[in-house]
N, CA, C and O of each residue as an XYZ file, in Angstrom:
1032
protein
N     106.344     96.700    108.521
C     105.595     97.983    107.404
C     104.673     97.571    106.388
O     105.149     96.746    105.609
N     103.662     97.863    106.207
C     102.708     97.434    105.334
C     103.034     98.038    103.681
O     103.481     99.153    103.411
N     102.780     97.288    103.013
C     103.013     97.366    101.451
C     102.147     98.356    101.052
O     101.055     98.613    101.557
N     102.859     99.083     99.813
C     101.808    100.383     99.217
C     100.643     99.542     98.779
O      99.712    100.330     98.616
N     100.256     98.347     98.517
C      99.383     97.870     98.227
C      98.127     97.355     99.107
O      96.938     97.161     98.852
N      98.852     97.237    100.139
C      97.967     97.038    101.252
C      97.793     98.102    101.901
O      97.078     97.792    102.854
N      98.035     99.202    101.942
C      98.140    100.770    102.640
C      97.053    101.068    101.523
O      96.015    101.321    102.136
N      96.819    101.155    100.109
C      96.063    101.662     98.862
C      94.740    100.896     99.654
O      93.837    101.562    100.161
N      94.768     99.284     99.682
C      93.314     98.765     99.784
C      92.854     99.273    101.423
O      91.691     98.942    101.657
N      93.422     99.885    102.399
C      93.199    100.334    103.599
C      92.496    101.634    103.364
O      91.461    101.851    103.994
N      93.064    102.726    102.323
C      92.471    103.755    102.092
C      91.149    103.463    101.651
O      90.170    104.028    102.138
N      91.054    102.340    100.473
C      89.657    102.223     99.535
C      88.904    101.752    100.590
O      87.738    101.989    100.272
N      88.924    101.216    101.672
C      88.053    100.421    102.924
C      87.638    101.932    103.771
O      86.470    102.199    104.054
N      88.507    102.609    104.023
C      88.305    103.684    104.873
C      87.175    104.774    104.037
O      86.360    105.442    104.675
N      87.273    104.820    102.631
C      86.444    105.618    101.565
C      85.320    104.888    101.655
O      84.329    105.594    101.469
N      85.039    103.605    101.893
C      83.415    102.974    101.748
C      83.326    102.751    102.905
O      82.130    102.524    103.089
N      83.910    102.658    103.937
C      83.188    102.405    105.324
C      81.758    103.464    105.694
O      81.618    104.512    105.063
N      81.019    103.157    106.492
C      80.354    104.312    106.775
C      80.294    105.428    107.491
O      79.418    106.269    107.288
N      81.260    105.562    108.444
C      82.158    106.325    109.024
C      82.851    107.166    108.209
O      83.757    106.789    107.466
N      82.313    108.747    108.355
C      82.998    109.879    107.624
C      84.516    110.022    108.122
O      84.937    110.262    109.253
N      85.236    109.788    106.866
C      86.567    109.852    106.789
C      87.053    111.311    107.064
O      86.865    112.340    106.415
N      87.571    111.138    107.946
C      88.376    112.994    108.340
C      89.767    112.703    108.270
O      90.315    111.673    108.665
N      90.274    113.660    107.753
C      91.455    113.858    106.983
C      92.176    115.486    107.460
O      91.647    116.405    106.834
N      93.079    115.855    108.276
C      93.617    116.923    108.687
C      95.049    116.854    107.726
O      96.095    116.231    107.908
N      94.645    117.713    106.703
C      95.644    118.038    105.950
C      96.928    118.273    106.665
O      96.933    118.803    107.776
N      98.300    117.799    105.905
C      99.492    117.829    106.560
C     100.505    118.421    105.222
O     100.195    118.145    104.063
N     101.572    119.145    105.504
C     102.519    119.928    104.338
C     103.568    119.374    104.344
O     104.112    119.082    103.279
N     104.358    118.963    106.042
C     105.713    118.489    105.938
C     105.475    117.384    106.617
O     104.372    116.847    106.714
N     106.801    116.897    107.252
C     107.050    115.308    107.924
C     106.851    115.940    109.255
O     106.510    115.045    110.028
N     106.911    117.059    109.850
C     106.274    117.357    111.332
C     105.194    117.411    111.357
O     104.643    116.754    112.240
N     104.303    118.246    110.373
C     102.787    118.329    110.728
C     102.209    117.023    110.292
O     101.094    116.742    110.732
N     102.906    116.047    109.359
C     102.414    114.962    109.235
C     102.735    113.938    110.776
O     101.833    113.343    111.365
N     103.717    113.929    111.065
C     104.052    113.535    112.488
C     102.597    113.689    113.719
O     101.880    112.792    114.162
N     102.571    114.955    113.953
C     101.445    115.257    114.793
C     100.434    114.633    114.281
O     100.024    113.800    115.088
N      99.919    114.642    113.450
C      98.680    114.160    113.219
C      98.662    112.786    113.228
O      97.822    112.102    113.813
N      99.604    112.376    112.571
C      99.840    110.627    112.564
C      99.597    110.111    114.318
O      99.000    109.075    114.611
N     100.110    110.937    115.203
C     100.567    110.505    116.335
C      98.948    110.656    117.103
O      98.668    109.950    118.072
N      97.918    111.706    116.501
C      96.817    112.078    117.330
C      95.795    110.710    117.187
O      95.607    110.122    116.121
N      95.246    110.375    118.354
C      94.195    109.194    118.256
C      92.931    109.249    117.493
O      92.165    110.184    117.726
N      92.669    108.495    116.745
C      91.457    108.624    116.030
C      92.076    108.635    114.588
O      91.498    108.165    113.608
N      93.522    109.322    114.564
C      93.724    109.231    112.918
C      94.165    107.892    112.363
O      94.849    107.038    112.929
N      93.501    107.866    110.815
C      94.019    106.544    110.084
C      94.264    106.795    108.762
O      94.018    105.832    108.035
N      94.629    107.680    108.269
C      95.194    107.910    106.999
C      95.615    109.681    107.044
O      95.225    110.448    107.924
N      96.303    109.978    106.124
C      97.124    111.351    106.237
C      96.745    111.707    104.710
O      96.523    110.905    103.803
N      96.727    113.191    104.657
C      96.096    114.048    103.097
C      96.989    115.017    103.331
O      97.074    115.610    104.406
N      97.911    115.289    102.043
C      98.718    116.660    101.943
C      97.706    117.614    101.521
O      96.542    117.441    101.159
N      98.544    118.853    101.676
C      97.756    119.680    101.138
C      98.557    120.670     99.909
O      99.270    121.588    100.315
N      98.432    120.481     98.650
C      99.140    121.291     97.350
C      99.495    122.621     97.897
O     100.681    122.937     97.994
N      98.223    123.692     98.385
C      98.633    124.843     98.556
C      99.527    125.216     99.887
O     100.241    126.218     99.850
N      99.479    124.494    100.915
C     100.406    124.219    102.089
C     101.423    123.906    101.578
O     102.073    124.876    101.188
N     101.865    122.946    101.400
C     103.161    122.051    100.658
C     103.819    123.696     99.822
O     104.860    124.265    100.149
N     103.054    124.051     98.953
C     103.683    124.994     97.746
C     103.940    126.455     98.888
O     104.949    127.147     98.752
N     103.147    126.691     99.710
C     103.396    127.762    100.517
C     104.851    127.943    100.987
O     105.665    128.799    100.643
N     105.000    126.736    102.021
C     106.080    126.401    102.957
C     107.299    126.218    101.899
O     108.460    126.226    102.310
N     107.028    126.071    100.672
C     108.465    126.017     99.854
C     108.621    127.695     99.003
O     109.497    127.985     98.188
N     107.666    128.468     99.420
C     107.860    129.885     98.787
C     107.150    129.718     97.628
O     107.842    130.234     96.751
N     106.182    129.295     97.162
C     105.290    129.097     95.944
C     103.745    129.190     96.000
O     103.067    128.489     96.752
N     103.118    130.337     94.936
C     101.524    130.373     95.426
C     101.341    129.026     94.678
O     101.978    128.238     93.979
N      99.755    129.258     95.377
C      99.278    127.494     94.922
C      99.022    127.736     93.377
O      99.363    128.754     92.775
N      98.272    126.485     92.746
C      98.175    126.763     91.323
C      99.357    125.974     90.635
O      99.915    126.961     90.157
N      99.915    125.224     90.354
C     100.728    124.282     89.886
C     102.118    125.413     89.555
O     102.815    125.290     88.548
N     102.304    126.331     90.446
C     103.499    127.103     90.354
C     104.741    126.419     91.022
O     105.819    126.764     90.539
N     104.775    125.664     91.872
C     105.538    124.839     92.106
C     106.445    123.411     91.434
O     105.744    122.407     91.556
N     107.337    123.211     91.000
C     107.771    122.591     89.870
C     107.423    120.911     90.333
O     107.532    120.634     91.528
N     107.081    120.015     89.522
C     106.269    118.935     89.967
C     107.369    118.056     90.695
O     106.976    117.117     91.387
N     108.701    118.305     90.580
C     109.354    117.316     91.259
C     109.788    117.912     92.425
O     110.404    117.192     93.211
N     109.590    119.144     92.731
C     109.457    119.684     94.396
C     108.240    119.008     94.748
O     108.553    118.040     95.440
N     106.819    119.080     94.570
C     105.994    118.770     95.147
C     105.994    116.908     95.292
O     105.635    116.366     96.337
N     106.411    116.192     94.179
C     106.490    114.925     94.887
C     107.888    114.326     95.828
O     108.121    113.211     96.295
N     108.659    115.610     95.855
C     109.821    115.120     96.743
C     109.500    115.422     98.292
O     110.081    115.072     99.320
N     108.645    116.006     98.123
C     107.589    116.824     99.571
C     106.875    115.823     99.662
O     107.435    115.237    100.588
N     105.797    115.021     99.282
C     104.886    114.281     99.360
C     105.413    112.764     99.692
O     104.849    111.918    100.385
N     106.788    112.662     98.922
C     107.659    111.491     99.206
C     107.978    111.596    100.588
O     107.605    110.726    101.375
N     108.662    112.625    100.966
C     109.301    112.454    102.236
C     107.907    112.276    103.344
O     108.254    111.764    104.409
N     106.943    112.494    103.289
C     105.625    112.215    104.216
C     105.235    110.955    104.087
O     105.057    110.304    105.117
N     105.022    110.355    102.814
C     105.153    109.037    102.772
C     105.740    107.866    103.511
O     105.185    106.873    103.980
N     107.252    108.303    103.495
C     108.208    107.810    104.128
C     108.375    107.755    105.483
O     109.097    106.920    106.029
N     107.535    108.887    106.258
C     107.859    109.184    107.270
C     106.357    108.306    108.680
O     106.313    108.292    109.910
N     105.366    107.707    107.530
C     104.811    107.225    108.338
C     104.191    105.715    107.840
O     104.610    105.304    106.758
N     103.218    104.879    108.576
C     102.791    103.621    107.755
C     101.598    103.666    107.695
O     100.937    102.644    107.511
N     100.958    105.079    107.861
C      99.409    105.113    107.441
C      99.446    105.303    105.940
O     100.409    105.700    105.283
N      98.284    104.968    105.512
C      98.112    105.720    103.612
C      97.903    106.881    103.831
O      97.095    107.488    104.534
N      98.975    107.254    102.941
C      98.881    108.725    102.530
C      98.449    109.047    101.036
O      98.989    108.694     99.987
N      97.198    109.904    101.269
C      96.735    110.467     99.991
C      97.397    111.882     99.620
O      97.655    112.504    100.651
N      97.705    112.487     98.593
C      98.359    113.435     98.121
C      97.574    114.078     97.456
O      96.917    113.444     96.630
N      97.347    115.631     97.578
C      96.635    116.779     96.437
C      98.187    117.023     95.630
O      99.303    117.342     96.040
N      97.512    116.634     94.024
C      98.514    116.403     93.202
C      98.042    117.615     92.044
O      98.647    117.709     90.976
N      96.863    118.544     92.406
C      96.814    119.602     91.779
C      95.977    119.402     90.596
O      94.758    119.318     90.742
N      96.546    119.312     89.365
C      95.719    118.819     88.307
C      96.236    117.927     87.309
O      95.975    117.657     86.137
N      97.273    117.472     88.408
C      98.276    116.588     87.659
C      99.914    117.018     86.791
O     100.679    116.252     86.205
N     100.031    118.575     87.017
C     100.909    119.016     86.593
C     101.472    118.443     84.754
O     102.595    118.067     84.418
N     100.258    118.572     83.914
C     100.606    118.314     82.618
C     100.105    116.885     82.308
O      99.464    116.741     81.266
N     100.365    115.632     83.235
C     100.167    114.386     82.999
C      99.611    113.726     83.862
O     100.401    112.923     84.358
N      98.615    113.679     84.286
C      98.114    113.080     85.542
C      98.358    111.767     85.792
O      98.715    111.328     86.885
N      98.192    111.192     84.904
C      98.949    109.473     84.593
C     100.253    109.577     85.211
O     100.419    108.982     86.276
N     101.223    110.255     84.695
C     102.568    109.863     84.715
C     102.525    110.517     86.263
O     102.787    109.557     86.988
N     102.396    111.253     86.790
C     102.283    112.408     87.999
C     102.092    111.012     88.951
O     103.053    110.385     89.396
N     100.841    110.689     89.151
C     100.384    109.311     89.851
C     101.274    108.150     89.737
O     101.272    107.447     90.747
N     102.046    107.753     88.768
C     102.532    106.816     88.637
C     104.086    106.954     89.241
O     104.771    106.031     89.682
N     104.423    108.261     89.146
C     105.515    108.628     90.226
C     105.119    108.530     91.427
O     105.690    107.733     92.172
N     103.985    109.366     91.918
C     103.604    109.159     93.270
C     103.364    107.738     93.964
O     103.393    107.523     95.176
N     103.180    107.039     93.196
C     102.920    105.619     93.852
C     104.204    104.897     93.665
O     104.257    103.697     93.936
N     105.098    105.448     93.285
C     106.838    104.678     93.410
C     107.464    105.251     94.813
O     108.484    104.861     95.382
N     106.561    106.287     95.205
C     107.318    106.990     96.157
C     106.250    106.476     97.843
O     106.463    106.930     98.967
N     105.326    105.604     97.515
C     104.573    105.268     98.670
C     103.074    105.986     98.642
O     102.329    105.675     99.572
N     102.629    106.819     97.759
C     101.570    107.739     97.957
C     100.644    106.586     97.303
O     101.002    105.937     96.320
N      99.246    106.388     98.059
C      98.123    105.619     97.260
C      96.946    105.991     97.375
O      96.035    105.188     97.574
N      96.755    107.371     97.260
C      95.499    108.007     96.976
C      96.141    109.542     96.360
O      97.288    109.983     96.443
N      95.081    110.054     95.812
C      95.083    111.760     95.211
C      94.149    112.343     94.908
O      93.152    111.814     94.415
N      94.281    113.567     95.143
C      93.334    114.359     94.414
C      94.348    114.976     93.154
O      95.543    115.243     93.025
N      93.081    115.028     92.297
C      93.408    115.513     91.110
C      92.211    116.413     90.696
O      91.058    116.039     90.910
N      92.445    117.404     90.200
C      91.156    118.691     90.045
C      91.013    118.866     88.297
O      91.799    118.619     87.382
N      89.752    119.360     88.329
C      89.234    119.479     86.633
C      89.755    120.748     86.279
O      90.218    120.895     85.148
N      89.744    121.725     87.122
C      89.739    122.969     86.567
C      88.636    123.475     85.493
O      88.800    124.357     84.650
N      87.698    122.851     85.684
C      86.430    123.135     84.768
C      87.132    123.142     83.220
O      86.752    123.939     82.362
N      88.243    122.114     82.972
C      88.268    121.682     81.547
C      86.873    121.028     81.315
O      86.032    120.620     82.116
N      86.913    121.074     79.543
C      85.963    120.459     78.966
C      86.241    118.908     79.402
O      87.306    118.295     79.337
N      84.461    118.278     80.049
C      84.410    117.172     80.645
C      84.973    116.148     79.806
O      85.395    115.237     80.520
N      85.189    115.879     78.323
C      86.153    114.806     78.058
C      87.384    114.257     78.247
O      87.774    113.090     78.224
N      88.262    115.932     78.555
C      89.828    116.003     78.838
C      89.692    115.804     80.734
O      90.546    115.436     81.539
N      88.691    116.097     80.878
C      88.701    115.629     82.766
C      88.533    114.097     82.684
O      89.257    113.310     83.294
N      87.603    113.775     81.949
C      87.545    112.627     82.149
C      88.636    111.651     81.674
O      89.061    110.754     82.402
N      89.095    111.882     80.338
C      90.641    111.486     80.163
C      91.635    111.194     81.256
O      92.324    110.174     81.262
N      91.695    112.342     82.391
C      92.810    112.209     83.113
C      92.134    111.422     84.414
O      92.872    110.758     85.141
N      91.031    111.494     84.624
C      90.841    110.379     85.608
C      90.939    108.959     85.117
O      91.273    108.069     85.899
N      90.706    108.750     84.060
C      90.979    107.078     83.315
C      92.789    107.068     83.202
O      93.493    106.088     83.444
N      93.116    107.988     82.912
C      94.998    108.075     82.859
C      95.483    107.461     84.598
O      96.261    106.546     84.870
N      94.676    108.376     85.567
C      95.161    107.989     86.752
C      94.587    106.623     87.047
O      95.335    105.994     87.795
N      93.668    106.068     86.752
C      93.537    104.697     87.177
C      93.977    103.703     86.406
O      93.769    102.528     86.710
N      94.548    104.013     85.464
C      95.529    102.955     84.662
C      96.755    102.873     85.153
O      97.363    101.804     85.089
N      97.287    103.940     85.694
C      98.729    104.350     86.388
C      98.664    103.111     87.177
O      99.465    102.203     86.957
N      97.447    102.990     88.394
C      96.862    102.506     89.312
C      96.903    101.089     88.972
O      97.635    100.301     89.571
N      96.400    100.872     88.353
C      95.912     99.165     87.926
C      97.533     98.919     87.126
O      98.026     97.889     87.586
N      98.277     99.451     86.285
C      99.770     99.087     86.130
C     100.755     98.714     87.046
O     101.569     97.801     86.907
N     100.610     99.594     88.137
C     101.382     99.489     89.715
C     100.920     98.187     90.158
O     101.744     97.423     90.661
N      99.378     97.743     90.002
C      98.849     96.701     91.027
C      98.542     97.136     91.974
O      98.561     96.278     92.856
N      98.071     98.613     92.506
C      97.642     99.119     93.219
C      96.518     99.739     93.121
O      96.380    100.519     92.179
N      95.253     99.511     94.233
C      94.179    100.252     94.423
C      94.258    101.071     94.504
O      94.063    101.258     95.705
N      94.538    102.453     93.829
C      94.640    103.400     93.841
C      93.354    104.340     94.382
O      92.322    104.438     93.717
N      93.479    104.784     95.225
C      91.895    106.052     95.768
C      92.105    107.581     95.055
O      92.544    108.519     95.720
N      91.760    107.709     93.700
C      91.259    108.910     93.459
C      90.195    109.342     93.735
O      89.044    108.908     93.779
N      91.053    110.923     94.059
C      89.724    111.659     94.716
C      89.586    112.964     93.676
O      90.255    113.992     93.565
N      88.392    112.446     92.952
C      88.569    113.549     91.653
C      87.743    114.611     91.943
O      86.557    114.461     92.237
N      88.289    115.656     91.878
C      87.743    116.962     92.319
C      87.105    117.821     90.957
O      87.607    117.680     89.842
N      86.126    118.575     91.170
C      85.780    119.331     90.401
C      85.840    120.866     91.274
O      85.658    121.033     92.480
N      86.131    121.807     90.311
C      86.140    123.342     90.669
C      84.745    123.924     90.235
O      84.663    125.141     90.069
N      83.636    123.119     90.040
C      82.246    124.083     89.655
C      81.775    125.144     90.789
O      81.376    126.289     90.574
N      81.897    124.576     91.901
C      81.443    125.501     92.675
C      82.434    126.864     93.091
O      82.052    128.000     93.370
N      83.818    126.334     93.028
C      84.493    127.367     93.555
C      84.820    127.969     92.252
O      85.853    128.623     92.389
N      84.330    128.029     90.920
C      84.680    128.896     89.735
C      83.114    129.364     89.244
O      82.829    129.764     88.115
N      82.065    129.188     90.528
C      80.799    129.253     90.137
C      80.485    130.783     89.759
O      79.736    130.987     88.803
N      80.909    131.628     90.315
C      80.695    132.986     89.704
C      79.361    133.293     89.926
O      78.729    132.892     90.903
N      78.797    134.186     88.803
C      77.265    134.382     89.051
C      76.661    133.534     88.337
O      75.528    133.921     88.050
N      76.921    132.560     87.932
C      76.122    131.363     87.223
C      75.063    131.030     88.237
O      75.147    131.204     89.453
N      74.067    130.531     87.572
C      72.574    130.140     88.396
C      73.458    128.837     89.597
O      74.299    127.983     89.316
N      72.991    129.090     90.572
C      73.409    127.947     91.401
C      72.888    126.445     91.108
O      73.512    125.409     91.338
N      71.708    126.560     90.595
C      71.044    125.335     89.753
C      72.003    124.745     88.820
O      72.558    123.661     89.002
N      72.159    125.455     87.886
C      73.537    124.986     87.001
C      74.392    124.373     87.086
O      74.850    123.495     86.354
N      74.880    125.028     88.555
C      76.209    125.020     88.777
C      76.435    123.423     89.652
O      77.433    122.703     89.669
N      74.862    123.205     90.449
C      74.625    121.774     91.097
C      74.667    120.803     89.708
O      75.507    119.905     89.655
N      73.936    120.973     88.837
C      73.884    120.183     87.831
C      75.022    119.608     86.970
O      75.083    118.482     86.477
N      76.045    120.767     86.878
C      77.387    120.593     86.079
C      77.824    119.783     87.337
O      78.112    118.600     87.157
N      77.899    120.286     88.550
C      78.771    119.161     89.314
C      78.369    117.516     89.523
O      79.141    116.632     89.896
N      77.264    117.407     89.254
C      76.493    115.993     89.379
C      77.079    115.312     87.903
O      77.809    114.322     87.862
N      76.700    115.900     86.984
C      77.645    115.548     85.946
C      78.692    115.002     86.098
O      79.112    113.855     86.245
N      79.132    116.178     86.032
C      81.185    115.769     86.314
C      81.080    114.560     86.868
O      81.385    113.530     86.267
N      80.593    114.600     88.184
C      80.552    113.445     89.531
C      80.277    112.067     88.956
O      81.091    111.192     89.254
N      79.198    111.723     88.133
C      79.193    110.755     87.396
C      79.768    110.289     86.604
O      79.689    109.084     86.363
N      80.692    111.291     85.815
C      81.453    110.925     84.787
C      82.756    110.433     85.656
O      83.420    109.485     85.238
N      83.035    110.973     86.642
C      84.502    110.655     86.875
C      83.880    109.272     88.175
O      84.487    108.280     88.579
N      83.186    109.520     88.347
C      82.773    108.164     89.292
C      82.992    106.508     88.224
O      83.581    105.461     88.494
N      82.241    106.931     87.035
C      82.217    105.930     86.025
C      83.663    105.310     85.478
O      83.957    104.139     85.237
N      84.550    106.667     85.358
C      85.640    106.411     84.600
C      86.694    105.832     85.605
O      87.858    105.677     85.234
N      86.160    105.404     87.305
C      86.947    104.575     88.158
C      87.615    105.305     89.026
O      88.670    104.975     89.569
N      86.688    106.872     89.261
C      87.537    107.151     90.471
C      86.946    106.886     92.028
O      85.729    106.722     91.941
N      87.333    106.806     93.197
C      87.126    105.948     94.028
C      86.003    107.387     94.543
O      84.838    107.013     94.681
N      86.164    108.442     94.736
C      85.604    109.394     95.409
C      85.313    111.091     94.101
O      85.993    111.425     93.130
N      84.182    111.683     94.637
C      83.970    112.885     93.902
C      84.113    114.018     94.820
O      83.197    114.480     95.500
N      85.498    114.494     94.789
C      85.661    115.685     95.687
C      84.945    117.246     95.199
O      85.083    117.501     94.002
N      84.308    118.136     95.922
C      83.501    119.356     95.188
C      83.717    119.892     96.350
O      83.026    119.666     97.343
N      85.061    120.923     96.294
C      85.197    121.649     97.624
C      84.584    123.029     97.101
O      84.646    123.327     95.908
N      84.007    123.832     98.029
C      83.394    124.777     98.301
C      82.638    125.358     99.431
O      83.050    124.764    100.427
N      81.845    126.120     99.739
C      80.768    126.318    100.739
C      79.256    126.003    100.324
O      78.289    126.680     99.977
N      79.537    124.573    100.539
C      78.186    123.867     99.992
C      77.192    123.948    101.128
O      77.592    123.633    102.249
N      75.594    124.443    100.915
C      74.864    123.850    101.928
C      74.355    122.579    102.072
O      74.823    121.714    101.332
N      73.598    122.311    102.773
C      73.168    121.066    103.594
C      72.320    120.743    102.058
O      72.818    119.886    101.328
N      71.221    121.352    101.673
C      70.732    121.224    100.536
C      71.820    120.682     99.521
O      71.696    119.492     99.231
N      72.395    121.062     99.199
C      73.537    120.919     98.019
C      74.322    119.711     98.017
O      74.699    119.000     97.085
N      74.506    119.626     99.398
C      75.151    118.139     99.591
C      74.430    117.210     99.873
O      74.953    116.096     99.824
N      72.999    117.303    100.264
C      72.303    116.320     99.998
C      71.703    115.698     98.754
O      71.261    114.555     98.641
N      71.765    116.650     97.845
C      71.373    116.419     96.537
C      73.058    115.800     95.847
O      73.018    115.914     94.622
N      73.857    115.459     96.125
C      75.161    115.613     95.648
C      75.112    113.913     96.116
O      75.391    112.976     95.368
N      74.724    113.821     97.406
C      74.597    112.593     97.522
C      73.794    111.558     97.124
O      74.169    110.416     96.858
N      72.527    112.048     97.084
C      71.324    111.383     96.394
C      71.578    111.139     94.997
O      71.266    110.068     94.475
N      72.072    111.985     94.431
C      72.879    111.925     92.572
C      73.868    110.880     92.559
O      73.741    110.087     91.626
N      75.107    110.613     93.595
C      76.099    110.179     93.105
C      76.208    108.793     94.309
O      77.012    107.888     94.086
N      75.571    108.772     95.203
C      75.467    108.024     96.223
C      75.972    108.092     97.212
O      76.926    108.870     97.250
N      75.631    107.371     98.442
C      76.605    107.793    100.044
C      78.052    107.091     99.505
O      78.218    106.321     98.559
N      78.910    107.577    100.340
C      80.626    107.210    100.339
C      81.150    107.360     98.945
O      82.039    106.725     98.378
N      80.322    108.445     98.477
C      81.072    109.105     97.096
C      81.334    110.257     96.938
O      82.178    110.524     96.082
N      80.784    111.211     97.610
C      81.277    112.821     98.047
C      82.458    112.704     98.978
O      82.920    111.755     99.612
N      82.821    114.060     98.850
C      84.185    114.402     99.532
C      83.980    115.995     99.618
O      83.624    116.700     98.675
N      84.251    116.401    100.830
C      84.011    117.345    101.367
C      84.992    118.283    101.525
O      86.102    117.752    101.506
N      85.027    119.701    101.703
C      86.008    120.348    102.581
C      85.743    120.971    103.637
O      84.727    121.646    103.470
N      86.263    121.093    104.871
C      86.181    121.865    106.010
C      86.747    123.053    105.901
O      87.965    123.225    105.842
N      85.431    124.422    105.853
C      86.170    125.592    105.499
C      85.482    126.323    106.790
O      84.712    125.695    107.517
N      85.771    127.515    106.993
C      84.845    128.481    107.836
C      83.488    128.668    107.460
O      83.372    129.423    106.495
N      82.146    128.099    108.038
C      81.102    128.627    107.414
C      80.574    127.181    107.010
O      79.357    127.060    106.873
N      81.295    126.210    106.832
C      80.840    124.634    106.138
C      80.018    123.911    107.133
O      80.189    124.223    108.311
N      79.248    123.096    106.877
C      78.089    122.638    107.571
C      79.204    121.444    108.552
O      80.245    120.959    108.108
N      78.812    121.274    109.481
C      79.393    120.533    110.961
C      79.648    119.213    109.975
O      78.972    118.784    109.040
N      80.808    118.778    110.522
C      81.152    117.357    110.524
C      79.952    116.225    110.657
O      79.589    115.468    109.757
N      79.487    116.286    111.849
C      78.183    115.604    111.868
C      77.265    115.406    111.050
O      76.739    114.337    110.742
N      77.011    116.666    110.601
C      75.870    116.677    109.611
C      76.564    115.845    108.038
O      75.841    115.189    107.288
N      77.648    116.001    107.864
C      77.890    115.664    106.836
C      78.274    113.686    106.685
O      78.449    112.943    105.719
N      78.257    113.430    108.550
C      78.172    111.881    108.313
C      76.700    111.614    108.217
O      76.278    110.667    107.554
N      75.870    112.479    108.902
C      74.328    111.689    108.850
C      73.963    111.957    107.235
O      73.145    111.194    106.722
N      74.563    113.044    106.412
C      73.930    113.044    104.999
C      74.863    111.922    104.333
O      74.510    111.990    103.155
N      75.706    111.074    104.394
C      76.244    110.133    103.979
C      77.720    110.207    103.086
O      78.398    109.369    102.491
N      77.809    111.457    103.296
C      79.374    111.895    103.108
C      80.528    111.105    103.085
O      80.802    110.744    104.229
N      81.358    110.666    102.199
C      82.345    109.681    102.562
C      83.475    109.980    103.161
O      84.106    109.207    103.881
N      83.880    111.499    102.797
C      85.353    111.978    103.390
C      85.212    113.237    103.509
O      84.292    113.815    102.931
N      86.350    114.064    104.497
C      86.551    115.639    104.615
C      87.469    115.789    104.816
O      88.089    114.938    105.453
N      88.020    116.847    104.427
C      89.590    117.187    104.373
C      89.565    119.010    104.995
O      88.597    119.755    105.147
N      91.051    119.259    105.238
C      91.140    120.901    105.365
C      91.530    121.374    104.571
O      90.979    122.449    104.334
N      92.456    121.054    103.809
C      92.934    121.842    102.832
C      94.013    122.837    103.257
O      94.944    122.303    103.860
N      94.074    123.673    103.147
C      95.272    124.813    103.910
C      95.029    125.476    104.968
O      95.745    126.382    105.396
N      93.605    124.924    105.663
C      93.094    125.489    106.540
C      94.120    125.202    107.659
O      94.771    125.985    108.349
N      94.078    123.900    107.639
C      94.909    123.274    108.981
C      96.227    124.037    109.038
O      96.537    124.461    110.151
N      96.998    124.266    108.095
C      97.977    125.247    107.940
C      97.809    126.593    108.828
O      98.508    127.045    109.735
N      96.716    127.023    108.273
C      96.058    128.447    108.879
C      95.796    128.325    110.186
O      96.161    129.310    110.828
N      95.480    127.786    110.581
C      95.386    127.002    112.145
C      96.528    127.164    112.846
O      96.583    127.760    113.922
N      97.442    126.664    112.293
C      99.079    126.361    112.887
C      99.520    128.174    112.690
O      99.768    128.817    113.710
N      99.564    128.713    111.595
C     100.041    130.006    111.526
C      99.722    131.221    112.297
O     100.428    132.203    112.525
N      98.112    130.863    112.768
C      97.337    131.948    113.355
C      97.868    131.385    115.030
O      97.700    132.234    115.906
N      98.263    130.513    115.322
C      98.841    130.171    116.644
C     100.271    130.635    116.761
O     100.813    130.810    117.852
N     100.882    130.835    115.564
C     102.230    131.615    115.844
C     102.225    132.872    115.645
O     103.021    133.726    116.033
N     101.007    132.986    114.829
C     101.126    134.621    114.558
C     100.303    135.243    116.395
O     100.404    136.460    116.548
N      99.777    134.670    117.283
C      99.438    134.718    118.260
C     100.300    134.963    119.271
O     100.081    135.849    120.097
N     101.313    134.231    119.292
C     102.410    134.031    119.770
C     103.752    135.484    119.326
O     104.360    136.317    119.998
N     103.714    135.245    118.359
C     104.199    136.596    117.934
C     103.888    137.964    118.778
O     104.818    138.645    119.210
N     102.595    138.300    118.971
C     101.792    139.434    119.296
C     101.796    139.241    120.665
O     101.858    140.259    121.355
N     101.753    138.367    121.112
C     102.193    138.040    122.594
C     103.458    138.417    123.223
O     103.556    139.233    124.140
N     104.470    137.742    122.649
C     106.067    138.155    122.780
C     106.163    139.524    122.347
O     107.266    139.818    122.808
N     105.730    140.571    121.758
C     105.788    141.611    121.542
C     105.326    142.479    122.508
O     105.920    143.522    122.779
N     104.160    142.072    123.125
C     103.554    142.444    124.318
C     103.648    142.410    125.503
O     102.964    142.875    126.415
N     104.936    141.574    125.439
C     105.864    141.441    126.787
C     105.604    139.759    127.216
O     106.361    139.225    128.027
N     104.576    139.078    126.648
C     104.080    137.616    126.819
C     105.044    136.540    126.763
O     106.158    137.043    126.908
N     105.117    135.370    126.628
C     105.714    134.485    126.321
C     105.168    132.906    125.657
O     104.315    133.222    124.827
N     105.236    132.077    125.663
C     104.717    130.929    125.624
C     103.727    130.581    126.204
O     103.982    130.346    127.385
N     102.306    130.373    125.843
C     101.257    129.932    126.184
C     101.008    129.046    127.347
O     101.749    128.137    126.972
N     100.644    128.722    128.203
C     100.428    127.604    129.037
C      99.890    126.785    128.331
O      99.284    127.125    127.315
N     100.013    125.370    128.773
C      99.526    124.050    127.961
C     100.153    124.024    126.498
O      99.736    123.180    125.705
N     101.074    124.861    126.143
C     101.800    124.235    124.866
C     102.334    122.945    124.797
O     102.877    122.786    125.890
N     102.430    122.306    124.374
C     102.826    121.341    124.347
C     104.030    120.995    123.637
O     104.084    121.897    122.801
N     105.105    120.199    123.430
C     106.392    119.910    122.689
C     105.994    118.465    122.032
O     105.870    117.334    122.503
N     105.851    119.029    120.716
C     105.015    117.888    119.609
C     106.728    117.716    118.586
O     106.778    117.234    117.455
N     107.206    117.925    118.894
C     108.539    117.704    117.849
C     109.977    117.675    118.778
O     111.066    117.525    118.225
């Protein structure tokens, strides 16, 4: 069994490697087990939206911090792979939340800025970095901006410039990677990578997103799936329900994975 520090070092290596780090997000032990057993899986990432939904909460830090940490802790305990957790905005204290997550074996995290004033967002990044240093763990912080998600009717060039400014600030403060979720086109991704450097930008795979092969070509470090992996699973469940009510049954080819 690898130590927490060893797992953290491996997660840092995976971010820095030229190959795109592909993280299909999980939300409980059984989904983590299925993803971990798939050939090619090198690390696991939790999805806060999916965990909250599975426990009956809406997204957006409504779930109590203790419940979120308990869920990611169970996932970390179930695998020897590095686990990075989506910890939303840190539940009011990003540094302490990450400290507690490290104690549970988590070696990386998403922390979102919620478009707070830049000094406040940078302070949260610095608090997370200090928590990792205090624990003796090279913690992999995927510092997220909501610039694109909350763009509204702002000028796209202004939104991109805002994202780049925040990305530079978070990376300078010690973040491993800069996460810019949203439906970005190739030009926007290329601009981010040009401004921040290869293996420094993290994206999300959503319907209509650029292909993962293009992300790799452009120098993106990491891609995750957020709640979409859970939506794929729930779509399959919904299809089974419709088939059953129509007189069908379990689809041919269904595997027993648990």
